[in-house]
Each structure stands twice: as structure tokens, then as C-alpha cells.
C-alpha positions as CSV (number, residue, x, y, z in Angstrom):
1,M,-4.6,27.3,-24.8
2,S,-3.4,25.7,-21.6
3,Q,-6.0,24.8,-19.0
4,Q,-5.9,26.5,-15.6
5,P,-7.1,24.8,-12.4
6,V,-10.3,26.0,-10.9
7,V,-9.8,28.7,-8.3
8,I,-12.3,28.1,-5.4
9,N,-13.8,31.4,-4.3
10,G,-15.4,31.2,-0.9
11,D,-18.6,29.2,-0.9
12,R,-19.4,29.7,-4.6
13,S,-20.6,26.5,-6.2
14,L,-18.7,25.4,-9.3
15,T,-20.5,25.8,-12.6
16,A,-20.6,23.3,-15.4
17,A,-17.8,25.2,-17.1
18,D,-15.7,25.0,-14.0
19,L,-16.1,21.3,-13.9
20,R,-15.3,21.0,-17.6
21,V,-12.1,22.9,-17.0
22,Q,-11.2,20.7,-14.1
23,V,-11.7,17.5,-16.0
24,N,-9.9,18.9,-19.1
25,L,-6.9,19.8,-16.9
26,V,-6.7,16.2,-15.5
27,Q,-6.8,14.8,-19.0
28,D,-4.2,17.3,-20.2
29,V,-1.9,16.3,-17.4
30,M,-2.5,12.7,-18.1
31,R,-1.6,13.1,-21.8
32,S,1.4,15.4,-21.4
33,I,3.0,14.7,-18.0
34,M,2.0,11.2,-16.9
35,R,3.5,8.1,-18.3
36,P,1.6,4.8,-18.7
37,D,2.7,2.1,-16.3
38,V,4.4,4.7,-14.1
39,H,1.7,7.1,-13.1
40,F,-1.3,5.0,-14.2
41,G,-1.9,1.7,-15.9
42,V,-4.6,-0.5,-17.3
43,I,-4.8,-3.8,-15.3
44,P,-6.0,-6.9,-17.3
45,G,-9.6,-7.5,-16.5
46,T,-10.3,-3.8,-15.9
47,K,-11.6,-1.1,-18.3
48,K,-10.5,2.2,-16.9
49,P,-6.8,3.1,-16.0
50,S,-5.9,2.7,-12.4
51,L,-4.2,5.6,-10.7
52,Y,-0.9,4.8,-9.1
53,K,0.6,6.7,-6.2
54,P,3.1,8.7,-8.4
55,G,0.1,9.8,-10.5
56,A,-1.8,10.9,-7.4
57,E,1.3,13.0,-6.4
58,V,1.4,14.7,-9.8
59,L,-2.3,15.7,-9.5
60,C,-1.6,17.0,-6.0
61,V,1.1,19.3,-7.4
62,T,-1.2,20.3,-10.3
63,F,-4.1,21.4,-8.0
64,R,-1.8,22.6,-5.2
65,I,-3.2,20.1,-2.8
66,A,-1.5,19.4,0.5
67,D,-2.4,16.1,2.2
68,K,-2.9,15.7,5.9
69,Y,-3.5,12.3,7.6
70,E,-5.7,11.3,10.5
71,I,-4.7,7.9,11.7
72,E,-7.1,5.5,13.5
73,D,-5.2,2.5,15.0
74,L,-7.6,-0.5,15.1
75,S,-4.9,-3.0,15.9
76,K,-5.8,-5.7,18.4
77,D,-5.2,-9.4,19.1
78,G,-1.9,-9.5,17.2
79,I,-3.4,-7.9,14.1
80,A,-1.9,-4.6,12.7
81,H,-4.9,-2.6,11.4
82,Y,-5.1,1.1,10.4
83,R,-7.9,3.3,9.0
84,I,-6.7,6.5,7.5
85,R,-8.5,9.7,6.6
86,C,-6.5,11.8,4.1
87,V,-7.7,15.4,4.1
88,A,-7.0,17.7,1.1
89,V,-6.0,21.3,1.9
90,H,-5.4,23.9,-0.7
91,Q,-1.7,25.1,-0.3
92,T,-2.4,28.8,-0.6
93,S,-6.0,29.3,0.7
94,E,-5.7,26.5,3.3
95,M,-9.3,25.6,2.4
96,V,-10.3,22.0,3.0
97,L,-11.2,20.6,-0.4
98,G,-12.2,17.0,0.5
99,E,-11.0,13.8,1.9
100,G,-10.5,10.1,1.2
101,M,-10.5,7.0,3.3
102,G,-8.2,4.1,3.3
103,E,-7.7,1.0,5.4
104,C,-5.3,-1.9,5.6
105,S,-4.9,-4.9,7.9
106,S,-2.3,-7.6,8.3
107,H,-5.2,-10.0,8.2
108,E,-5.5,-9.4,4.4
109,E,-4.4,-12.4,2.4
110,K,-1.3,-10.8,0.9
111,Y,0.0,-9.8,4.3
112,K,-1.2,-12.7,6.5
113,W,0.7,-15.5,4.7
114,R,4.0,-15.9,3.0
115,R,5.6,-18.7,1.1
116,A,7.8,-21.0,3.2
117,I,11.5,-20.7,2.3
118,C,11.9,-24.4,2.3
119,K,10.3,-27.6,3.4
120,E,12.2,-27.6,6.7
121,E,10.8,-24.1,7.6
122,F,7.3,-25.3,6.8
123,E,7.6,-28.4,8.9
124,A,9.2,-26.5,11.8
125,T,6.2,-24.1,12.0
126,P,3.4,-25.0,14.4
127,E,0.4,-26.5,12.6
128,N,-1.9,-23.6,13.4
129,M,0.6,-21.2,11.8
130,R,1.0,-22.9,8.5
131,R,-1.2,-24.0,5.6
132,V,-1.1,-25.4,2.1
133,K,-2.9,-23.1,-0.2
134,F,-4.6,-24.6,-3.2
135,S,-5.4,-22.7,-6.4
136,K,-7.0,-23.9,-9.7
137,Y,-6.4,-22.6,-13.2
138,Q,-7.9,-24.2,-16.3
139,G,-8.6,-27.4,-14.4
140,K,-5.1,-27.8,-13.0
141,V,-4.6,-27.7,-9.2
142,D,-1.5,-25.9,-7.8
143,K,-0.5,-25.9,-4.2
144,Q,1.9,-23.7,-2.2
145,E,3.2,-24.2,1.4
146,Q,2.7,-21.0,3.4
147,I,3.4,-19.9,6.9
148,R,1.9,-17.0,8.9
149,T,3.7,-13.7,9.0
150,E,4.5,-11.8,12.2
151,P,2.0,-8.8,12.2
152,A,4.3,-6.6,14.3
153,D,7.0,-6.8,11.7
154,Q,4.6,-5.6,9.1
155,A,3.0,-2.7,11.0
156,N,4.9,0.0,9.2
157,T,4.1,-1.6,5.8
158,I,0.4,-1.8,6.7
159,L,0.3,1.8,7.8
160,K,2.0,3.0,4.6
161,M,-0.4,1.0,2.5
162,A,-3.4,2.4,4.3
163,C,-2.1,6.0,3.8
164,K,-1.5,5.2,0.1
165,R,-5.0,4.0,-0.4
166,A,-6.5,7.0,1.4
167,K,-4.4,9.5,-0.6
168,I,-5.5,8.0,-3.9
169,A,-9.1,8.0,-2.8
170,M,-8.7,11.6,-1.8
171,V,-7.2,12.7,-5.1
172,L,-10.0,10.9,-7.1
173,N,-12.6,12.6,-4.9
174,V,-11.2,16.1,-4.9
175,T,-10.2,16.3,-8.6
176,A,-13.4,14.6,-9.9
177,A,-11.2,12.2,-11.7
178,S,-13.1,9.0,-10.9
179,D,-14.6,8.9,-14.4
180,I,-11.0,8.8,-15.8
181,F,-9.3,6.6,-13.2
182,T,-10.3,3.8,-10.9
183,Q,-8.8,3.2,-7.5
184,D,-5.2,2.1,-7.3
185,I,-4.4,-1.6,-7.9
186,E,-1.0,-2.5,-6.4
187,D,1.9,-2.0,-8.9
188,L,3.5,-4.8,-10.6
189,P,7.3,-4.9,-10.7
190,E,8.5,-2.6,-13.4
191,E,10.0,-5.2,-15.6
192,L,6.7,-7.1,-15.7
193,R,4.5,-4.2,-16.6
194,D,5.2,-4.4,-20.4
195,Q,4.2,-8.1,-20.4
196,V,1.0,-7.3,-18.5
197,A,0.2,-4.4,-20.7
198,E,0.7,-6.6,-23.8
199,D,-1.5,-9.2,-22.2
200,A,-4.2,-6.6,-21.7
201,R,-3.9,-5.5,-25.4
202,H,-4.4,-9.1,-26.5
203,R,-7.5,-9.4,-24.2
204,S,-9.0,-6.3,-25.8
205,R,-8.7,-7.6,-29.4
206,P,-11.7,-9.4,-30.8
207,S,-9.8,-12.0,-32.8
208,A,-9.9,-15.6,-31.7
209,A,-6.1,-15.9,-32.2
210,A,-5.5,-13.0,-29.8
211,A,-7.9,-14.4,-27.2
212,Q,-6.1,-17.7,-27.5
213,Q,-2.7,-16.1,-27.0
214,A,-3.9,-14.2,-24.0
215,T,-4.9,-17.4,-22.2
216,P,-2.0,-19.7,-21.8
217,K,-2.8,-23.4,-22.0
218,D,-1.6,-26.1,-19.6
219,S,1.5,-27.9,-20.8
220,P,4.7,-29.3,-19.4
221,E,6.5,-26.2,-20.6
222,R,4.1,-23.9,-18.7
223,D,4.5,-26.0,-15.5
224,A,8.3,-25.7,-15.8
225,A,8.0,-21.9,-16.4
226,I,5.8,-21.4,-13.4
227,A,8.1,-23.5,-11.2
228,A,11.2,-21.5,-12.4
229,C,9.4,-18.2,-11.7
230,K,8.4,-19.2,-8.2
231,T,12.0,-20.2,-7.4
232,A,13.4,-17.0,-8.7
233,A,10.7,-14.9,-6.9
234,A,11.4,-16.6,-3.6
235,K,14.9,-14.9,-3.7
236,G,13.4,-11.4,-3.7
237,T,12.2,-8.7,-6.0
238,A,15.7,-7.5,-7.1
239,H,16.8,-11.0,-8.0
240,F,13.5,-11.7,-9.8
241,R,13.8,-8.5,-11.8
242,T,17.3,-9.3,-13.1
243,W,16.4,-12.9,-13.7
244,W,13.2,-12.1,-15.6
245,K,15.0,-9.5,-17.8
246,D,18.3,-11.3,-18.5
247,T,17.7,-15.0,-18.1
248,F,14.0,-15.9,-18.5
249,P,13.3,-16.5,-22.2
250,K,10.6,-14.4,-23.8
251,E,8.9,-17.4,-25.2
252,S,8.5,-18.7,-21.7
253,R,7.1,-15.4,-20.4
254,V,4.0,-15.7,-22.5
255,L,3.2,-19.0,-20.8
256,V,2.9,-17.4,-17.4
257,T,1.2,-14.0,-18.1
258,D,-1.7,-14.9,-15.8
259,K,0.6,-15.6,-12.9
260,V,2.7,-12.4,-12.6
261,S,0.7,-11.1,-9.6
262,E,1.4,-14.3,-7.8
263,F,5.1,-14.1,-8.5
264,Q,5.1,-10.5,-7.3
265,Q,3.5,-11.6,-4.0
266,I,6.2,-14.3,-3.5
267,A,9.0,-11.8,-4.2
268,E,7.5,-9.1,-1.9
269,S,7.1,-11.7,0.9
270,A,10.8,-12.6,0.4
271,D,11.8,-9.0,0.6
272,D,9.8,-8.5,3.8
273,M,11.5,-11.5,5.4
274,N,15.0,-10.3,4.3
275,N,14.3,-6.8,5.7
276,D,13.2,-8.3,9.0
277,L,16.4,-10.4,9.2
278,Q,18.5,-7.3,8.5
279,E,16.7,-5.2,11.1
280,N,17.1,-7.9,13.7
281,A,20.7,-8.7,12.9
């Protein structure tokens, strides 16, 4: 028997049976409609699936939720900053069902800095607008030359991200799906999701061999693979996707499974810069 969404009647409180039907419906939709790594996905290091924006949209259709946004512009001193309240309204009864909050700022790490295109660009940037970021993995230090982004060029991206976070929070609140999903974690590029999912499966296995495979060791081959990925990612997401799928060997991919989010950030920064150049052309 198919589950039906709860029909809210006036101020009547939901019964335990109502809540069970609601949760069952979310689970039914998750099994029959949603696709892993498209509507939701398990991120390595987390236990529950993360709800992605496409999955939130499916649940809005399921429960006939219309989303309305209230925007609070907190931008100041050259920082793009928005706080969003996403209000859920039932499409037929127009009853307010709940809300979710989301916030995003260009001062966040992923938006504040981008990888320098070349040594010349880094050196031509004022000292107070550039930095060398150091990271450490398994005792090995890696460094990347970065320069500050222009907040005004990212204002639209920041606004959209705040809305996205608010919408997903709203859906989790209204549908009581927080016990099934966690909050959204930014999507990886499509062609990397299989590799990340495989890495997550290895991490969940108790065997020592699987644990060893899930944690790449330092080696000259790993260093070369990381350098190749960074070079490809610096040319943008589209180039990186094609390169990863058609050129980068599978045996090299397993050496950089812990770095895919970093490569994604590099590619997205390159996309943002290319878009800005096209808009200003």
C-alpha cells in the first residue's frame, strides 16, 4: 500500500501514527525515487546520508511545499554576506509549515581565497591580498599560492548558496527527515562521486586491508598524481571532468582519494574566474 502525506487539519496535533506515516513516506521516496549521489550521498567521515538540493526539491514536490525566501543582507566592508530564512508554505492550504535558516559569506575559506593562476599573478598581487596556504597530510607538508577573491564578483554565488542552505534546512525541519539525512555537504563533481563513494565503502569495512586501501600512503607516485590533478583542476571543472574520466589512470585515482574536495575547490575557483572574465569582456 502506498503511503500518503499527512494532511494537516487546522491546529490538530499530529499523532504518533501521523509521524510514522510521514517518516515512512520520506523513506519510500528515498528508496523508489531518489538516486544515490544525485539526490543524496554519504560523505566519507559521516554516518548519515547528506541531503542534496535535488533531493530537497523532490521532497518539496512530495509534500506540496512551496518555498518563500526572506533575505537579510549583512554585507559590509567589502564582504558579501547574506542570511536567509526559507519559509515552507503548503501549496493548497497556504498554511505555513515551518522554516529553515541559512547563511553564507564571502569571508568563508572556500570563497575568500582562490589558487593563483601562475607565479606571475601571485607576485603581481599586493602582499596583503595574497598568501601561501600550508596543509599537512601524513607528515607531508603541501603549500599552495593563493590570492584574495573580489567579494562583489561572488555576491550572486554567495546569495544562492545561502538560499540553498536555508532550503535544505527547511526541508529537514518540515518533513522530520533529520533522523534520515544530515544537512547538505557541497556536492563533488559528478565524475568524482563514484570514487568518493568507493572510498567511503572501504572506510566502513573492518578489515585491515580495506583500511589501508582507504588511506593512501606518501610516495613519489602520489605526489605526481596530486600535482597532475591540481594542474588539470586549475583549468576549470569541465576540463577536469573530461581529464579525470578519459586521461587520468584509475590506478592513480586511488592515490588521491583524500584530495578530491581540494581539487573541486581549485576547479570551482577557476570557473568563477573564467565567468568573471567573460562577464567583463
